[in-house]
C-alpha positions as CSV (number, residue, x, y, z in Angstrom):
1,M,-17.8,-11.5,2.4
2,N,-18.0,-13.5,5.6
3,I,-15.9,-11.9,7.8
4,E,-15.4,-14.3,9.9
5,L,-13.7,-16.6,7.8
6,F,-11.4,-13.8,6.1
7,Q,-10.0,-12.9,9.5
8,K,-9.7,-16.6,10.1
9,E,-8.0,-16.8,6.6
10,L,-5.5,-14.6,7.7
11,R,-4.8,-15.3,11.2
12,D,-4.0,-19.2,9.6
13,K,-1.1,-17.0,7.4
14,L,0.2,-15.5,9.7
15,T,1.0,-17.1,13.0
16,L,4.5,-16.5,13.0
17,I,3.8,-12.6,13.4
18,D,0.4,-12.8,15.6
19,Q,2.1,-10.9,18.5
20,A,4.6,-8.6,16.7
21,S,3.3,-5.0,16.5
22,G,2.1,-4.4,13.5
23,S,-1.2,-3.8,11.1
24,I,-2.8,-5.4,7.8
25,F,-4.9,-2.5,6.9
26,Y,-4.4,0.9,6.2
27,S,-8.3,1.5,5.4
28,S,-12.1,0.6,6.4
29,Y,-12.9,-3.2,6.2
30,E,-15.5,-1.9,3.8
31,T,-13.1,-1.7,1.2
32,I,-11.9,-5.0,0.5
33,K,-14.1,-5.1,-2.9
34,P,-13.6,-4.7,-5.9
35,S,-11.8,-1.5,-6.3
36,D,-9.5,0.0,-9.5
37,V,-6.7,0.9,-7.2
38,Y,-5.3,-1.0,-4.4
39,L,-2.5,1.4,-2.7
40,M,0.4,-0.6,-1.2
41,G,3.0,1.1,1.3
42,F,6.3,-1.1,2.8
43,N,5.5,-1.4,6.3
44,P,3.5,0.2,9.0
45,G,5.7,3.6,10.7
46,G,6.2,4.3,14.2
47,D,8.1,2.8,17.4
48,P,7.3,-1.2,18.0
49,N,8.5,-0.8,21.6
50,N,5.7,2.1,21.9
51,I,2.6,1.3,20.0
52,N,1.0,-1.8,21.5
53,E,-1.4,-3.2,18.5
54,T,-0.1,-6.6,17.5
55,V,-0.8,-8.0,13.8
56,G,-3.0,-10.5,15.3
57,Q,-5.0,-7.4,17.3
58,S,-5.5,-5.7,13.8
59,I,-7.3,-8.6,12.4
60,A,-9.2,-9.4,15.4
61,N,-10.0,-5.7,15.0
62,F,-10.8,-5.7,11.4
63,P,-14.7,-5.6,11.6
64,L,-14.2,-2.5,14.1
65,N,-12.3,-0.5,11.6
66,K,-13.8,2.6,10.0
67,E,-11.3,5.0,9.8
68,N,-8.7,5.6,6.8
69,P,-5.2,6.6,8.3
70,Y,-4.6,8.7,5.5
71,L,-7.1,11.1,5.7
72,D,-8.4,10.6,10.2
73,E,-4.6,10.2,11.7
74,K,-2.9,12.9,13.3
75,W,0.5,12.2,12.8
76,G,3.1,14.0,14.7
77,L,2.3,17.7,14.8
78,Y,-0.2,17.8,11.5
79,D,-3.9,18.3,11.8
80,A,-5.8,15.1,11.0
81,G,-4.8,14.6,7.4
82,K,-2.3,17.1,6.6
83,A,1.3,15.6,7.2
84,P,2.4,15.7,3.9
85,L,2.7,12.1,3.1
86,Q,-1.2,12.3,3.3
87,R,-1.9,15.4,1.4
88,R,0.1,14.1,-1.3
89,L,-2.1,10.8,-1.3
90,Q,-5.4,13.1,-1.2
91,Y,-3.7,15.2,-4.1
92,I,-3.4,12.0,-6.2
93,F,-7.0,10.2,-5.3
94,D,-8.4,13.9,-6.2
95,N,-6.8,13.7,-9.4
96,I,-7.4,10.5,-10.6
97,N,-10.9,11.2,-9.8
98,V,-11.1,7.9,-7.1
99,S,-12.1,7.8,-3.3
100,L,-9.2,7.3,-1.4
101,R,-11.8,7.0,1.6
102,E,-13.3,3.7,-0.3
103,T,-9.7,2.4,-1.7
104,P,-8.7,-0.4,0.0
105,A,-4.7,0.1,1.6
106,S,-2.0,-2.0,2.9
107,N,1.6,-2.1,3.4
108,L,3.7,-4.7,1.6
109,I,5.2,-5.7,4.7
110,F,2.8,-6.1,8.3
111,T,5.3,-5.3,11.1
112,R,6.0,-2.5,12.4
113,S,9.6,-0.2,12.6
114,V,10.9,3.1,12.7
115,M,12.9,2.9,9.7
116,A,12.6,0.4,6.9
117,S,16.0,-0.5,6.9
118,D,14.9,-1.8,10.6
119,I,13.4,-4.7,8.7
120,T,16.7,-6.9,7.4
121,D,15.6,-9.6,5.9
122,W,12.6,-7.8,4.6
123,H,12.2,-10.1,1.4
124,S,11.5,-13.0,3.6
125,M,9.1,-10.9,5.6
126,A,7.5,-9.8,2.6
127,N,7.0,-13.6,1.2
128,L,5.3,-14.2,4.5
129,C,2.9,-11.3,3.9
130,W,2.5,-12.0,-0.1
131,P,-0.2,-14.9,0.6
132,V,-3.0,-12.3,2.2
133,H,-2.1,-9.8,-0.5
134,E,-2.9,-12.5,-3.1
135,K,-6.4,-13.1,-0.9
136,I,-7.1,-9.2,-1.2
137,L,-6.1,-9.2,-5.0
138,H,-8.5,-11.9,-5.3
139,I,-11.3,-9.8,-4.0
140,V,-10.4,-6.4,-5.4
141,R,-9.3,-7.2,-8.6
142,P,-7.6,-3.7,-9.1
143,K,-6.8,-2.1,-13.2
144,I,-3.6,-0.9,-10.6
145,I,-1.3,-1.3,-7.7
146,L,0.0,2.0,-6.7
147,T,2.6,1.8,-4.3
148,F,5.2,4.4,-3.2
149,G,8.7,3.6,-3.0
150,N,10.3,1.9,-6.1
151,G,14.0,1.6,-5.6
152,P,15.9,-1.7,-4.5
153,V,13.7,-2.6,-1.4
154,S,10.5,-1.6,-2.3
155,P,6.6,-3.4,-2.5
156,Y,7.3,-2.4,-6.2
157,E,10.5,-4.3,-6.3
158,Y,9.0,-7.1,-4.5
159,I,6.2,-7.9,-6.7
160,K,8.1,-7.4,-9.8
161,S,10.8,-10.0,-8.9
162,R,7.8,-12.4,-8.4
163,S,5.6,-11.8,-11.4
164,D,6.0,-12.5,-15.0
165,N,5.8,-9.1,-16.4
166,I,5.4,-6.9,-19.5
167,G,8.5,-5.2,-19.9
168,E,9.2,-1.7,-17.5
169,E,8.3,1.5,-18.4
170,T,9.6,4.9,-16.6
171,I,8.7,8.4,-17.1
172,P,10.6,11.4,-15.2
173,S,9.1,12.7,-11.9
174,G,9.7,15.9,-11.6
175,H,11.7,15.6,-8.5
176,G,15.9,15.6,-9.7
177,T,16.6,12.2,-11.5
178,W,13.9,10.4,-9.6
179,V,11.6,8.6,-12.0
180,C,8.2,6.8,-11.5
181,R,7.9,3.8,-12.6
182,K,5.6,0.9,-14.1
183,F,4.9,-2.4,-15.3
184,T,2.4,-5.1,-16.1
185,V,1.2,-8.5,-15.2
186,P,-0.5,-10.2,-17.8
187,Q,-4.4,-10.6,-17.1
188,K,-4.2,-9.4,-13.8
189,Y,-2.8,-5.5,-13.4
190,T,-0.7,-2.6,-13.6
191,V,2.0,-1.7,-10.8
192,I,2.3,1.8,-10.6
193,G,5.7,2.7,-8.5
194,L,6.5,6.1,-7.4
195,P,9.5,7.4,-5.2
196,H,8.5,7.5,-1.6
197,L,5.8,10.1,-1.2
198,S,7.2,11.0,2.2
199,R,9.9,12.6,0.3
200,Y,8.2,12.7,-3.3
201,N,6.1,16.1,-3.9
202,I,4.0,14.9,-6.7
203,I,1.8,17.8,-6.0
204,G,1.6,19.9,-9.3
205,K,3.4,16.8,-11.7
206,E,0.5,16.8,-13.5
207,N,2.4,14.5,-16.6
208,V,2.4,11.6,-13.6
209,I,-1.1,12.4,-12.7
210,E,-2.4,11.4,-16.4
211,W,0.2,8.8,-16.9
212,I,-1.6,7.0,-13.5
213,K,-5.4,7.8,-15.3
214,E,-3.7,6.3,-18.6
215,A,-2.5,3.3,-17.0
216,M,-5.8,2.7,-15.1
217,Q,-8.1,3.0,-18.8
218,S,-5.4,0.2,-20.4
219,D,-7.3,-3.1,-20.5
């Protein structure tokens, strides 16, 4: 991959939010290559008034990015990699036999907010960011897109709304009435939507892990 050309293409697609607080990648630049899984959250968390990195700076720093926030960052009062969401993702990837560190990871929306609900016109913002995901997906060619969050405002629902897809399957998540969801985009990938991992503790839910593994093995 020509990194400079890749950066230019991203800048061209994101000029409207270049100066907004945010980030594109939640994995090392070395992960932007063919991978079985593309991991997608909703948007970067944190207070945009207190976190200075802009979307444009995220693109500029892309070749220098060697760390994975889900493994290496210290979140809140937790040691690095020990926050609940981080541990839950680590559990998933350990049990589906895929390296989290080598998995490309991003968010549907690149601009930062304290709460997802702070992004009032989230669908329009997702439309702005989606061409970047299309570029990444063309390189990565994943078997599955694994999203956390599968409600009406989520990466799962956004991708479903814009895709020609084959049905939807749900299974119990093992937590109350919450379910895990998936659909397939023919000739492309399967999208799996888990309840948001900041609240959903997937650790020990072996039926969900097996379900994810089966989706990865499907043609």
